[in-house]
N, C-alpha and C positions, 0 to 999 in steps of 0.2 A: 406268345413267347417272342415273336419277332419284335414286338413293341418293347418288351422287357430288355432285349438285347440292344435295341436302339437307344433306349433311355440310359442303360448302363454305359454305353460308349460315349454318351454325353457327359456322364458323371466321372468316369474313370478313363484315363488315357490308355487305349489298347487293352481292354480287359481280356483276361484269360477265361475261356468258357469250355465246359464239358457237358455234352449231351449223352446221357446213359440210355441205352436201348434206342438209339437215334432213328432207326428206320431210315427213310430216305431224306431226313433232315430238311423237310420242305420249308420250315421256318427260316432257314438261311436264305432262301430265294426271296422271301418277303421282307427281309431285314435290310434297310439301307446301309446300316453300319457294316454288315458283312460285304455287301456289294461294293462299298466304297473302301473296303479294307481298313476299317477303323477298329477292328478287333485285333487283339494280340493272338495268342495261341487259341485256336478253336478246334476241339477234338470231338469227333463223332465216334462213340463207342457202340458197337453192336456185335452180336454173335453170328449174324447172318452175312456171309461174305458177298452175297448178291446185293443186299441193301447198301453195303459199304462201297461196292463197285459203282452203284448209282450216285452215291455221295461224291466219290472221287470224280466221276464224269461231270457232275453238275457244279461242284463247289470247290474243287482243288485249286482252280484259278484264283479263288478268293483267299487262299491260304488255309482252308479247312483240311485238317489231318484226319485220317481214319485209324481206328484201333480195333482190330478184330479180336474180341475176347468177350467172355461172359461178364456180367457185372461182378460175379464172385471173384473172377480172376483179376479184374481191375481193382477192386477193393483190397484184394490180397497183396497187390503190388502198388499200394498208394504212394510210396516213396518214389517209385519210378515214374508214376503218372504226373507228379508235380502238384502244385497248388493252383487253385482257380478262384476267380472272383464270382463266378456264377456256375453252379452245378445243378442240372435239372434232369428230370425224367417225366415224360408225359404219357407213356403208354405201357409201362412195365408193372407198376404197382397193382394193377387190377388182376394180376396173375400170381401175386406173392402172398403167402400166408402172413399173419401178423408178426410172428417172430422173425421171419426172414426180412420182411419189410422194415421192421424196427432196426435190425442190424445194418441194412443198407442205408437207411437215413443216417445212422451214426457214422458209417464209413464215408458217406457223401459229405457230411458236416466236417469230418476230419480233413477232407481235401480242400476246404475253403481257406483262403487267405483271411487275415483279419479284416472285418467289415464285409466279407463275402456273403453271398446269399445262395441258399438252396431252395428249389421249388420242386414239389412232386404233385402229380395229379392222380385222381382216382374217381371212378364213377360212384355216385351216391346210390344208396338203396332206394327202391321205389321209383326208379326211372320208368317213365310211362311205356317205353318201348322194349322193356327187358325181354318179353316173349319173342318179339321179332328178332332181337339181337341174338338170342340163344338159338332159336329155331332155324332161321334163314342165314344168319351170318356165322354161326358156330362159335359165338362169343360166350363162353362159360366163364364169367368173370367173378372176381371177389369184390364185392361192393363194400364201401366203408362210409360210416357216418362221420360227422365232424369230431365226435369224441374219439373214435377209432383213429382218425388222422392225428389228433393230439397225442394219443398213446404212442405213436411212432417216434416221438421225441424223447421217450423215457431213457434211452441210452446216452443221451447228450447231456453233459454236465451243465446244470442250470446257470452257473456263473459264466459259462462261455457263450451264452445266448443273449444277444442284444434285444431281439424282437422275434415273436412268434405270431404268425397270422394264419388263420384258417378261413377261407372264403369260398364261395361257389360262384359260378358264372350265372348269367341272368336267367337261364332256363332251369337252373337247379338240377342239372344232370351230373355235373362234374364238380368235385371239391378239390381245392388246392391247399397244400401246406407249404408255407413259406417261413424259413428260418434265416435269421441274419446273425452272423458271428460277431462277437465283440471285437 
């Protein structure tokens, strides 16, 4: 994600970015664009006030804003939130049923500026360490195949989509859905 932010800041002057279910937003610390204040509005959305306190402590000096709300509240107030060049979520979709995840992808897409991109991540089925993750880490996740990730785009009008990409990382544990708006 940090690399995506850095590349985006090279392509677009001061891009606006939204992280949904941001957690501690560790990618901001890895992004040279954030540290050099080459991003425009960068919003970290999370329902956990303690996570957002950590984000404020670590990244407010770089212009990162925090927004304490659930993703449902944020999507419900899209007009207030503004438009973004990059909207992403890397840790939320593993907990959402297909219907809710599809609605969230549509809402995220609607928050994009023309040419903007959304990215969501999800664990793939058949991860080798599922037993460990569930037993020792308490991660009871919803796993998605590539086809199920593509299904998340069904609420987005096809004519508004410039590009759809579904890919996995090298170890094939996580799948990414990337949509670019026309």
